[in-house]
C-alpha positions as CSV (number, residue, x, y, z in Angstrom):
1,M,289.7,3.9,55.7
2,Q,292.7,5.7,57.2
3,R,295.3,8.1,56.2
4,L,298.8,7.5,57.0
5,P,299.8,9.5,60.1
6,T,302.1,12.6,59.2
7,K,304.9,10.8,61.1
8,V,304.7,7.7,58.9
9,C,304.6,9.8,55.6
10,K,307.6,11.5,56.9
11,I,309.4,8.5,57.7
12,M,308.7,7.1,54.0
13,G,311.0,9.8,52.6
14,R,310.6,11.7,49.3
15,S,311.2,9.3,46.5
16,A,309.3,10.0,43.1
17,C,307.0,7.2,44.2
18,D,306.5,4.9,47.0
19,V,304.7,2.2,45.1
20,F,304.8,1.0,41.6
21,I,301.7,-1.0,40.6
22,N,302.6,-3.3,37.7
23,H,299.5,-4.6,36.0
24,R,298.0,-5.7,32.7
25,G,295.9,-2.8,31.8
26,I,293.3,-4.7,29.6
27,D,292.5,-6.8,32.7
28,T,293.0,-4.7,35.7
29,K,293.1,-1.1,35.1
30,R,289.6,-0.5,35.7
31,N,289.1,-2.7,38.8
32,V,292.0,-4.0,41.2
33,A,294.9,-1.8,39.9
34,G,292.8,1.4,39.6
35,L,291.0,0.9,43.0
36,L,294.4,0.0,44.8
37,Y,296.0,3.2,43.4
38,D,292.9,5.3,44.6
39,N,293.1,3.6,48.0
40,L,296.8,4.2,48.4
41,T,296.5,7.8,47.3
42,R,293.9,8.7,49.9
43,M,296.1,7.0,52.4
44,R,298.8,9.5,51.1
45,V,301.0,6.8,49.6
46,R,302.7,8.1,46.6
47,S,301.7,5.6,43.9
48,F,302.6,4.9,40.2
49,L,300.0,3.8,37.9
50,D,300.7,4.6,34.2
51,S,297.4,5.9,33.4
52,M,297.4,8.3,36.3
53,N,301.2,9.2,36.3
54,M,302.0,9.7,32.4
55,K,300.7,12.0,30.0
56,P,300.5,12.1,26.0
57,G,304.1,12.5,24.9
58,D,306.0,10.9,27.9
59,R,308.5,8.2,26.6
60,L,307.1,4.9,28.1
61,F,310.3,3.1,29.2
62,D,312.0,6.4,30.3
63,H,309.0,7.1,32.6
64,I,308.1,3.9,33.7
65,D,311.8,2.6,34.4
66,K,312.5,5.9,36.2
67,A,309.4,5.4,38.5
68,I,310.4,1.5,39.1
69,L,314.0,2.5,40.2
70,S,312.7,5.2,42.6
71,C,309.8,3.1,44.2
72,K,310.4,1.3,47.5
73,V,307.8,-1.4,46.7
74,G,306.1,-2.9,43.7
75,V,302.8,-4.4,43.5
76,A,302.5,-7.1,40.7
77,V,299.0,-7.6,39.7
78,F,298.8,-11.0,37.9
79,S,295.9,-11.7,35.7
80,P,295.0,-14.1,33.0
81,R,296.7,-12.0,30.1
82,Y,299.6,-10.7,32.2
83,C,302.4,-12.8,30.5
84,D,301.1,-11.7,27.1
85,S,302.5,-8.2,27.7
86,Y,306.1,-7.4,27.0
87,F,305.7,-4.5,29.1
88,C,304.4,-6.3,32.0
89,L,307.1,-8.6,32.0
90,H,309.7,-5.9,31.7
91,E,308.4,-4.0,34.4
92,L,308.3,-7.2,36.7
93,A,312.0,-8.2,35.7
94,L,313.1,-4.6,36.4
95,L,311.4,-4.8,39.8
96,M,313.2,-8.0,40.7
97,E,316.7,-7.1,39.3
98,S,316.5,-3.8,41.3
99,N,315.8,-6.0,44.6
100,K,312.4,-4.3,45.3
101,R,309.9,-5.6,47.5
102,V,306.9,-7.1,45.6
103,V,303.6,-7.8,46.9
104,P,301.9,-10.3,44.3
105,I,298.1,-10.2,43.7
106,F,296.8,-13.1,41.8
107,F,293.7,-11.7,40.2
108,D,291.5,-14.3,38.6
109,V,294.9,-16.6,38.0
110,K,296.5,-19.2,39.9
111,P,300.4,-18.7,40.2
112,S,300.8,-22.1,38.3
113,Q,299.1,-20.7,35.3
114,L,301.6,-17.9,34.8
115,M,304.3,-18.8,32.2
116,V,306.4,-16.7,29.9
117,K,305.3,-17.6,26.4
118,D,307.9,-17.6,23.3
119,N,306.1,-16.1,20.6
120,G,309.3,-15.7,18.5
121,T,309.6,-12.0,19.0
122,C,311.5,-11.7,22.1
123,P,315.3,-12.2,22.3
124,P,316.3,-15.5,24.4
125,E,318.1,-13.3,27.1
126,E,314.8,-11.5,27.5
127,L,312.8,-14.6,27.9
128,K,315.3,-15.7,30.4
129,R,314.9,-12.4,32.6
130,F,311.3,-12.7,32.5
131,T,311.1,-16.2,33.3
132,F,313.6,-15.6,36.2
133,A,311.4,-12.6,37.6
134,L,308.2,-14.5,37.1
135,Q,309.3,-17.5,39.0
136,E,310.7,-15.2,41.8
137,A,307.3,-13.6,42.2
138,K,305.6,-16.9,42.1
139,N,307.6,-17.9,45.1
140,T,306.9,-14.8,47.1
141,V,303.8,-14.8,49.2
142,G,300.8,-12.9,47.7
143,L,297.1,-12.2,47.7
144,T,294.7,-14.3,45.7
145,F,291.5,-13.0,44.4
146,D,288.6,-14.5,42.4
147,S,286.5,-11.6,41.0
148,S,283.5,-13.9,40.6
149,D,282.9,-14.3,44.5
150,G,285.7,-12.3,46.2
151,D,285.2,-9.5,48.6
152,W,286.6,-6.4,47.0
153,S,286.7,-4.5,50.0
154,K,288.8,-7.2,51.9
155,L,291.1,-7.4,48.8
156,L,291.8,-3.6,48.9
157,K,292.2,-3.6,52.7
158,N,294.6,-6.6,52.6
159,A,296.6,-5.3,49.7
160,S,296.9,-1.8,51.1
161,D,297.9,-3.1,54.5
162,A,300.5,-5.5,52.7
163,V,301.8,-2.4,51.1
164,I,302.1,-0.2,54.2
165,V,303.8,-3.2,56.2
166,N,306.3,-3.5,53.3
167,L,306.9,0.3,53.0
168,L,307.6,0.3,56.8
169,E,310.0,-2.5,56.6
170,V,311.9,-1.1,53.9
171,E,312.2,2.2,55.8
172,E,313.4,0.2,58.9
173,E,316.0,-1.6,56.8
174,R,317.3,1.7,55.1
175,K,317.5,3.2,58.7
176,Y,319.3,0.2,59.9
177,A,321.8,0.4,57.1
178,R,322.5,3.9,57.6
179,K,323.3,3.4,61.1
180,K,325.7,0.6,60.4
181,R,327.9,3.0,58.1
């Protein structure tokens, strides 16, 4: 694995985090989300993973929402129980509403299997937000992975490469927008 060249790190700027990893902890924290976080960190990409960037006493929404709003790219790791989590759907909706680039990873789940469920505890406007965000993510080119027979090294390389490409494209867009002003 390569580290990002110092020049690329300087280009990426100094936001609180470059990449926000949105995931269902019970399904992916100990495998794809955690491994991706470690891989990106070794490459000197500042990544946010709740279990690594938060400590007891941190206010959940304050900390997570701030990380999402300051990140440049989001990675949404979809898994079989992803849509059961209000927090996952809230994070995804905020990523989409703030127009972040999102790299979807479909881990042991097909996009067509992902649906927002109305269990009666979520206000209708939230369900609408979540459904829209989920549909946007499903309509974004992503990576698919089947843990029963997939190549973990290839997944991590492809996911890391996708993140780096998106980070560089975001920086180019920002640089172009600054020049236009």
